[in-house]
Structures are given as C-alpha cells and as structure tokens.
C-alpha positions in Angstrom: 26.9 63.7 39.4 24.7 64.0 42.7 24.5 60.2 43.0 28.4 60.3 43.0 28.4 62.7 45.8 25.7 60.8 47.7 27.7 57.6 47.4 30.9 59.4 48.8 28.8 60.7 51.5 27.9 57.2 52.4 31.3 55.8 52.2 32.5 58.6 54.5 29.5 57.9 57.0 30.6 54.2 56.9 34.3 54.9 57.6 33.6 57.2 60.5 31.2 54.5 62.0 34.0 52.1 61.7 36.5 54.4 63.3 34.0 55.0 66.2 33.4 51.1 66.4 37.2 50.5 66.5 37.8 53.2 69.1 35.0 51.6 71.4 36.6 48.1 71.0 40.0 49.7 71.9 38.6 51.5 74.9 37.0 48.2 76.3 40.4 46.3 75.8 42.3 49.2 77.7 39.6 49.3 80.3 39.7 45.5 81.0 43.6 45.5 81.0 43.6 48.4 83.4 41.0 46.8 85.7 43.1 43.6 85.8 46.2 45.5 86.8 44.3 47.4 89.4 42.8 44.1 90.8 46.2 42.5 90.9 47.6 45.7 92.6 44.9 45.5 95.3 45.5 41.7 95.7 49.2 42.2 96.4 48.5 45.2 98.9 45.9 43.2 100.7 46.8 39.5 100.5 50.5 39.6 100.1 51.6 42.6 102.1 48.6 43.1 104.3 48.6 42.4 108.0 52.1 43.5 108.5 53.4 40.7 106.3 55.7 43.2 104.6 57.9 43.4 107.6 58.8 39.7 106.9 59.3 40.2 103.2 63.0 39.8 101.9 63.7 40.5 98.4 65.5 37.8 96.5 68.1 40.4 95.3 68.8 42.0 98.5 72.4 42.5 99.1 73.4 41.5 95.6 73.1 44.9 93.9 74.2 47.7 96.1 73.4 51.2 95.4 76.6 52.2 97.1 79.7 49.8 97.4 82.4 51.3 99.8 84.9 49.0 98.1 84.4 50.6 94.6 83.6 54.2 95.8 86.4 55.0 97.9 88.2 58.2 97.3 91.9 57.9 97.2 93.7 60.4 99.2 97.4 61.0 98.4 
C-alpha cells in the first residue's frame, strides 16, 4: 500500500511540474506578444506621428461617420 501512495505522490509531483512548465511557457508567450505590441506602439508614436507629423495626418474615414449630423438630429418645433 505504501508503494501506491509513493506512486501517487510521484504522479502529483509530475503534474504540478507540468502545470508549472505550461505556466512559464504561457507567460513567455504573453510577454513576447506584449513586447511586440509595445514596440509597435513606440514606432507609431515616434516614426509615424513624431516631429509634428500628426498635424498633417488625415483619417481616411474623416467626415464620413459623424457623431452629430444636424440633418438627422434636428428637433421639430411645432
């Protein structure tokens, strides 16, 4: 009976080691993804919008989707 409990203990130790390894791999993947997003964000801030280039930027959807359209949102007074 003791050998069964020792075997069960080894199984639990292996499973916790597996979960620890899987957690470390997941943490590294999330870290690399977050680092990539941060690097892209820095690139956009410095290269694309840096040196006052944001003043010359025009959105491709500018003027197409109004938050307020006076033709639609007029209050009819009777």
